[in-house]
CHARMM-style PDB file with segment names, atoms N, HN, CA, C and O in Angstrom:
ATOM      1  N   MET     1     117.687  76.493  86.424  1.00  0.00      PROA
ATOM      2  CA  MET     1     116.989  77.326  85.484  1.00  0.00      PROA
ATOM      3  C   MET     1     116.666  78.654  86.164  1.00  0.00      PROA
ATOM      4  O   MET     1     116.414  78.705  87.368  1.00  0.00      PROA
ATOM      5  N   ARG     2     116.678  79.709  85.387  1.00  0.00      PROA
ATOM      6  HN  ARG     2     116.884  79.668  84.409  1.00  0.00      PROA
ATOM      7  CA  ARG     2     116.410  81.043  85.911  1.00  0.00      PROA
ATOM      8  C   ARG     2     115.129  81.572  85.273  1.00  0.00      PROA
ATOM      9  O   ARG     2     114.924  81.431  84.067  1.00  0.00      PROA
ATOM     10  N   VAL     3     114.267  82.184  86.090  1.00  0.00      PROA
ATOM     11  HN  VAL     3     114.434  82.299  87.069  1.00  0.00      PROA
ATOM     12  CA  VAL     3     113.025  82.757  85.582  1.00  0.00      PROA
ATOM     13  C   VAL     3     112.891  84.201  86.047  1.00  0.00      PROA
ATOM     14  O   VAL     3     113.436  84.581  87.084  1.00  0.00      PROA
ATOM     15  N   LEU     4     112.163  85.001  85.275  1.00  0.00      PROA
ATOM     16  HN  LEU     4     111.720  84.692  84.433  1.00  0.00      PROA
ATOM     17  CA  LEU     4     111.856  86.379  85.622  1.00  0.00      PROA
ATOM     18  C   LEU     4     110.353  86.468  85.815  1.00  0.00      PROA
ATOM     19  O   LEU     4     109.586  86.110  84.921  1.00  0.00      PROA
ATOM     20  N   VAL     5     109.927  86.946  86.986  1.00  0.00      PROA
ATOM     21  HN  VAL     5     110.550  87.237  87.712  1.00  0.00      PROA
ATOM     22  CA  VAL     5     108.514  87.074  87.309  1.00  0.00      PROA
ATOM     23  C   VAL     5     108.206  88.561  87.445  1.00  0.00      PROA
ATOM     24  O   VAL     5     108.912  89.296  88.135  1.00  0.00      PROA
ATOM     25  N   ILE     6     107.145  88.987  86.777  1.00  0.00      PROA
ATOM     26  HN  ILE     6     106.572  88.390  86.216  1.00  0.00      PROA
ATOM     27  CA  ILE     6     106.778  90.393  86.799  1.00  0.00      PROA
ATOM     28  C   ILE     6     105.425  90.573  87.470  1.00  0.00      PROA
ATOM     29  O   ILE     6     104.418  90.043  87.002  1.00  0.00      PROA
ATOM     30  N   ASP     7     105.405  91.327  88.577  1.00  0.00      PROA
ATOM     31  HN  ASP     7     106.224  91.757  88.958  1.00  0.00      PROA
ATOM     32  CA  ASP     7     104.188  91.753  89.254  1.00  0.00      PROA
ATOM     33  C   ASP     7     103.239  90.602  89.595  1.00  0.00      PROA
ATOM     34  O   ASP     7     102.140  90.516  89.047  1.00  0.00      PROA
ATOM     35  N   THR     8     103.663  89.727  90.492  1.00  0.00      PROA
ATOM     36  HN  THR     8     104.556  89.796  90.937  1.00  0.00      PROA
ATOM     37  CA  THR     8     102.824  88.605  90.900  1.00  0.00      PROA
ATOM     38  C   THR     8     101.826  89.021  91.969  1.00  0.00      PROA
ATOM     39  O   THR     8     101.996  90.042  92.636  1.00  0.00      PROA
ATOM     40  N   ILE     9     100.782  88.215  92.118  1.00  0.00      PROA
ATOM     41  HN  ILE     9     100.644  87.386  91.576  1.00  0.00      PROA
ATOM     42  CA  ILE     9      99.784  88.448  93.152  1.00  0.00      PROA
ATOM     43  C   ILE     9     100.055  87.538  94.352  1.00  0.00      PROA
ATOM     44  O   ILE     9     100.090  88.005  95.490  1.00  0.00      PROA
ATOM     45  N   ALA    10     100.244  86.252  94.101  1.00  0.00      PROA
ATOM     46  HN  ALA    10     100.215  85.873  93.176  1.00  0.00      PROA
ATOM     47  CA  ALA    10     100.436  85.282  95.176  1.00  0.00      PROA
ATOM     48  C   ALA    10     101.903  84.857  95.250  1.00  0.00      PROA
ATOM     49  O   ALA    10     102.500  84.451  94.253  1.00  0.00      PROA
ATOM     50  N   GLY    11     102.459  84.960  96.438  1.00  0.00      PROA
ATOM     51  HN  GLY    11     101.973  85.290  97.248  1.00  0.00      PROA
ATOM     52  CA  GLY    11     103.848  84.566  96.635  1.00  0.00      PROA
ATOM     53  C   GLY    11     104.066  83.072  96.686  1.00  0.00      PROA
ATOM     54  O   GLY    11     105.207  82.613  96.640  1.00  0.00      PROA
ATOM     55  N   GLU    12     102.982  82.295  96.783  1.00  0.00      PROA
ATOM     56  HN  GLU    12     102.055  82.668  96.820  1.00  0.00      PROA
ATOM     57  CA  GLU    12     103.125  80.837  96.865  1.00  0.00      PROA
ATOM     58  C   GLU    12     103.781  80.263  95.616  1.00  0.00      PROA
ATOM     59  O   GLU    12     104.554  79.309  95.697  1.00  0.00      PROA
ATOM     60  N   GLY    13     103.471  80.845  94.469  1.00  0.00      PROA
ATOM     61  HN  GLY    13     102.843  81.620  94.404  1.00  0.00      PROA
ATOM     62  CA  GLY    13     104.069  80.356  93.217  1.00  0.00      PROA
ATOM     63  C   GLY    13     105.566  80.613  93.182  1.00  0.00      PROA
ATOM     64  O   GLY    13     106.336  79.776  92.711  1.00  0.00      PROA
ATOM     65  N   ILE    14     105.975  81.775  93.682  1.00  0.00      PROA
ATOM     66  HN  ILE    14     105.349  82.455  94.064  1.00  0.00      PROA
ATOM     67  CA  ILE    14     107.403  82.106  93.754  1.00  0.00      PROA
ATOM     68  C   ILE    14     108.107  81.139  94.695  1.00  0.00      PROA
ATOM     69  O   ILE    14     109.184  80.631  94.384  1.00  0.00      PROA
ATOM     70  N   ALA    15     107.491  80.886  95.854  1.00  0.00      PROA
ATOM     71  HN  ALA    15     106.616  81.299  96.107  1.00  0.00      PROA
ATOM     72  CA  ALA    15     108.074  79.950  96.818  1.00  0.00      PROA
ATOM     73  C   ALA    15     108.187  78.552  96.217  1.00  0.00      PROA
ATOM     74  O   ALA    15     109.193  77.873  96.420  1.00  0.00      PROA
ATOM     75  N   TYR    16     107.174  78.118  95.484  1.00  0.00      PROA
ATOM     76  HN  TYR    16     106.356  78.669  95.319  1.00  0.00      PROA
ATOM     77  CA  TYR    16     107.187  76.797  94.844  1.00  0.00      PROA
ATOM     78  C   TYR    16     108.362  76.689  93.868  1.00  0.00      PROA
ATOM     79  O   TYR    16     109.090  75.696  93.867  1.00  0.00      PROA
ATOM     80  N   LEU    17     108.536  77.724  93.038  1.00  0.00      PROA
ATOM     81  HN  LEU    17     107.944  78.531  93.039  1.00  0.00      PROA
ATOM     82  CA  LEU    17     109.637  77.694  92.079  1.00  0.00      PROA
ATOM     83  C   LEU    17     110.980  77.613  92.791  1.00  0.00      PROA
ATOM     84  O   LEU    17     111.850  76.834  92.399  1.00  0.00      PROA
ATOM     85  N   ARG    18     111.149  78.415  93.834  1.00  0.00      PROA
ATOM     86  HN  ARG    18     110.443  79.047  94.152  1.00  0.00      PROA
ATOM     87  CA  ARG    18     112.420  78.401  94.569  1.00  0.00      PROA
ATOM     88  C   ARG    18     112.664  77.060  95.244  1.00  0.00      PROA
ATOM     89  O   ARG    18     113.798  76.582  95.270  1.00  0.00      PROA
ATOM     90  N   GLN    19     111.618  76.446  95.790  1.00  0.00      PROA
ATOM     91  HN  GLN    19     110.697  76.835  95.768  1.00  0.00      PROA
ATOM     92  CA  GLN    19     111.761  75.140  96.438  1.00  0.00      PROA
ATOM     93  C   GLN    19     112.171  74.065  95.441  1.00  0.00      PROA
ATOM     94  O   GLN    19     112.767  73.058  95.824  1.00  0.00      PROA
ATOM     95  N   HSD    20     111.861  74.269  94.179  1.00  0.00      PROA
ATOM     96  HN  HSD    20     111.377  75.087  93.867  1.00  0.00      PROA
ATOM     97  CA  HSD    20     112.188  73.285  93.153  1.00  0.00      PROA
ATOM     98  C   HSD    20     113.423  73.670  92.341  1.00  0.00      PROA
ATOM     99  O   HSD    20     113.616  73.205  91.218  1.00  0.00      PROA
ATOM    100  N   GLY    21     114.257  74.535  92.935  1.00  0.00      PROA
ATOM    101  HN  GLY    21     114.100  74.913  93.847  1.00  0.00      PROA
ATOM    102  CA  GLY    21     115.569  74.798  92.361  1.00  0.00      PROA
ATOM    103  C   GLY    21     115.650  75.919  91.342  1.00  0.00      PROA
ATOM    104  O   GLY    21     116.703  76.111  90.734  1.00  0.00      PROA
ATOM    105  N   PHE    22     114.577  76.664  91.136  1.00  0.00      PROA
ATOM    106  HN  PHE    22     113.722  76.508  91.631  1.00  0.00      PROA
ATOM    107  CA  PHE    22     114.615  77.769  90.197  1.00  0.00      PROA
ATOM    108  C   PHE    22     115.239  78.996  90.857  1.00  0.00      PROA
ATOM    109  O   PHE    22     115.020  79.256  92.040  1.00  0.00      PROA
ATOM    110  N   GLU    23     116.004  79.734  90.091  1.00  0.00      PROA
ATOM    111  HN  GLU    23     116.181  79.523  89.130  1.00  0.00      PROA
ATOM    112  CA  GLU    23     116.528  81.014  90.538  1.00  0.00      PROA
ATOM    113  C   GLU    23     115.545  82.066  90.041  1.00  0.00      PROA
ATOM    114  O   GLU    23     115.394  82.250  88.833  1.00  0.00      PROA
ATOM    115  N   VAL    24     114.875  82.758  90.961  1.00  0.00      PROA
ATOM    116  HN  VAL    24     114.998  82.608  91.942  1.00  0.00      PROA
ATOM    117  CA  VAL    24     113.776  83.651  90.601  1.00  0.00      PROA
ATOM    118  C   VAL    24     114.176  85.109  90.802  1.00  0.00      PROA
ATOM    119  O   VAL    24     114.604  85.505  91.886  1.00  0.00      PROA
ATOM    120  N   ASP    25     114.031  85.897  89.744  1.00  0.00      PROA
ATOM    121  HN  ASP    25     113.684  85.576  88.863  1.00  0.00      PROA
ATOM    122  CA  ASP    25     114.183  87.349  89.816  1.00  0.00      PROA
ATOM    123  C   ASP    25     112.781  87.938  89.721  1.00  0.00      PROA
ATOM    124  O   ASP    25     111.980  87.499  88.896  1.00  0.00      PROA
ATOM    125  N   GLU    26     112.479  88.926  90.556  1.00  0.00      PROA
ATOM    126  HN  GLU    26     113.129  89.283  91.226  1.00  0.00      PROA
ATOM    127  CA  GLU    26     111.140  89.529  90.565  1.00  0.00      PROA
ATOM    128  C   GLU    26     111.213  91.013  90.231  1.00  0.00      PROA
ATOM    129  O   GLU    26     112.117  91.721  90.674  1.00  0.00      PROA
ATOM    130  N   ILE    27     110.257  91.462  89.455  1.00  0.00      PROA
ATOM    131  HN  ILE    27     109.523  90.887  89.095  1.00  0.00      PROA
ATOM    132  CA  ILE    27     110.064  92.888  89.193  1.00  0.00      PROA
ATOM    133  C   ILE    27     108.655  93.203  89.667  1.00  0.00      PROA
ATOM    134  O   ILE    27     107.681  92.638  89.170  1.00  0.00      PROA
ATOM    135  N   LYS    28     108.556  94.107  90.631  1.00  0.00      PROA
ATOM    136  HN  LYS    28     109.348  94.566  91.035  1.00  0.00      PROA
ATOM    137  CA  LYS    28     107.253  94.445  91.194  1.00  0.00      PROA
ATOM    138  C   LYS    28     106.901  95.892  90.882  1.00  0.00      PROA
ATOM    139  O   LYS    28     107.757  96.776  90.869  1.00  0.00      PROA
ATOM    140  N   LYS    29     105.610  96.106  90.631  1.00  0.00      PROA
ATOM    141  HN  LYS    29     104.915  95.387  90.642  1.00  0.00      PROA
ATOM    142  CA  LYS    29     105.106  97.460  90.459  1.00  0.00      PROA
ATOM    143  C   LYS    29     105.105  98.123  91.831  1.00  0.00      PROA
ATOM    144  O   LYS    29     104.684  97.498  92.804  1.00  0.00      PROA
ATOM    145  N   PRO    30     105.560  99.365  91.940  1.00  0.00      PROA
ATOM    146  CA  PRO    30     105.563 100.021  93.255  1.00  0.00      PROA
ATOM    147  C   PRO    30     104.136 100.259  93.750  1.00  0.00      PROA
ATOM    148  O   PRO    30     103.222 100.479  92.956  1.00  0.00      PROA
ATOM    149  N   SER    31     103.962 100.214  95.052  1.00  0.00      PROA
ATOM    150  HN  SER    31     104.704 100.036  95.697  1.00  0.00      PROA
ATOM    151  CA  SER    31     102.653 100.493  95.644  1.00  0.00      PROA
ATOM    152  C   SER    31     102.383 101.995  95.575  1.00  0.00      PROA
ATOM    153  O   SER    31     103.296 102.782  95.322  1.00  0.00      PROA
ATOM    154  N   ALA    32     101.142 102.386  95.798  1.00  0.00      PROA
ATOM    155  HN  ALA    32     100.401 101.746  96.003  1.00  0.00      PROA
ATOM    156  CA  ALA    32     100.772 103.803  95.779  1.00  0.00      PROA
ATOM    157  C   ALA    32     101.558 104.584  96.825  1.00  0.00      PROA
ATOM    158  O   ALA    32     101.889 105.749  96.608  1.00  0.00      PROA
ATOM    159  N   GLN    33     101.860 103.950  97.962  1.00  0.00      PROA
ATOM    160  HN  GLN    33     101.592 103.003  98.139  1.00  0.00      PROA
ATOM    161  CA  GLN    33     102.609 104.618  99.023  1.00  0.00      PROA
ATOM    162  C   GLN    33     104.068 104.857  98.627  1.00  0.00      PROA
ATOM    163  O   GLN    33     104.706 105.772  99.147  1.00  0.00      PROA
ATOM    164  N   GLU    34     104.593 104.049  97.718  1.00  0.00      PROA
ATOM    165  HN  GLU    34     104.074 103.306  97.295  1.00  0.00      PROA
ATOM    166  CA  GLU    34     105.982 104.182  97.291  1.00  0.00      PROA
ATOM    167  C   GLU    34     106.161 105.228  96.190  1.00  0.00      PROA
ATOM    168  O   GLU    34     107.275 105.695  95.954  1.00  0.00      PROA
ATOM    169  N   LEU    35     105.080 105.593  95.523  1.00  0.00      PROA
ATOM    170  HN  LEU    35     104.174 105.214  95.714  1.00  0.00      PROA
ATOM    171  CA  LEU    35     105.167 106.563  94.431  1.00  0.00      PROA
ATOM    172  C   LEU    35     105.117 107.993  94.963  1.00  0.00      PROA
ATOM    173  O   LEU    35     104.500 108.247  95.997  1.00  0.00      PROA
ATOM    174  N   PRO    36     105.758 108.925  94.267  1.00  0.00      PROA
ATOM    175  CA  PRO    36     105.609 110.323  94.664  1.00  0.00      PROA
ATOM    176  C   PRO    36     104.142 110.738  94.545  1.00  0.00      PROA
ATOM    177  O   PRO    36     103.417 110.217  93.698  1.00  0.00      PROA
ATOM    178  N   ARG    37     103.716 111.651  95.370  1.00  0.00      PROA
ATOM    179  HN  ARG    37     104.305 112.074  96.058  1.00  0.00      PROA
ATOM    180  CA  ARG    37     102.306 112.050  95.446  1.00  0.00      PROA
ATOM    181  C   ARG    37     101.745 112.483  94.070  1.00  0.00      PROA
ATOM    182  O   ARG    37     100.596 112.169  93.758  1.00  0.00      PROA
ATOM    183  N   ASP    38     102.522 113.182  93.263  1.00  0.00      PROA
ATOM    184  HN  ASP    38     103.455 113.437  93.517  1.00  0.00      PROA
ATOM    185  CA  ASP    38     102.022 113.679  91.982  1.00  0.00      PROA
ATOM    186  C   ASP    38     101.955 112.614  90.888  1.00  0.00      PROA
ATOM    187  O   ASP    38     101.481 112.894  89.787  1.00  0.00      PROA
ATOM    188  N   VAL    39     102.427 111.388  91.174  1.00  0.00      PROA
ATOM    189  HN  VAL    39     102.812 111.160  92.068  1.00  0.00      PROA
ATOM    190  CA  VAL    39     102.419 110.309  90.177  1.00  0.00      PROA
ATOM    191  C   VAL    39     101.325 109.276  90.483  1.00  0.00      PROA
ATOM    192  O   VAL    39     101.052 108.416  89.646  1.00  0.00      PROA
ATOM    193  N   ARG    40     100.707 109.341  91.640  1.00  0.00      PROA
ATOM    194  HN  ARG    40     100.930 110.040  92.320  1.00  0.00      PROA
ATOM    195  CA  ARG    40      99.717 108.338  92.031  1.00  0.00      PROA
ATOM    196  C   ARG    40      98.502 108.355  91.128  1.00  0.00      PROA
ATOM    197  O   ARG    40      98.083 109.396  90.623  1.00  0.00      PROA
ATOM    198  N   TRP    41      97.950 107.167  90.942  1.00  0.00      PROA
ATOM    199  HN  TRP    41      98.290 106.321  91.352  1.00  0.00      PROA
ATOM    200  CA  TRP    41      96.741 107.044  90.135  1.00  0.00      PROA
ATOM    201  C   TRP    41      95.570 106.670  90.967  1.00  0.00      PROA
ATOM    202  OT1 TRP    41      94.464 106.523  90.445  1.00  0.00      PROA
TER     203      TRP     41
END
């Protein structure tokens, strides 16, 4: 089974899914350091 995870807090849940045979795709919100200076909030 394949799942899509968006912006998780704890990686333990992702690891649990992978250990139980799930194919996990992740979409993460960029950190403030990754954003251009004029886009930071």
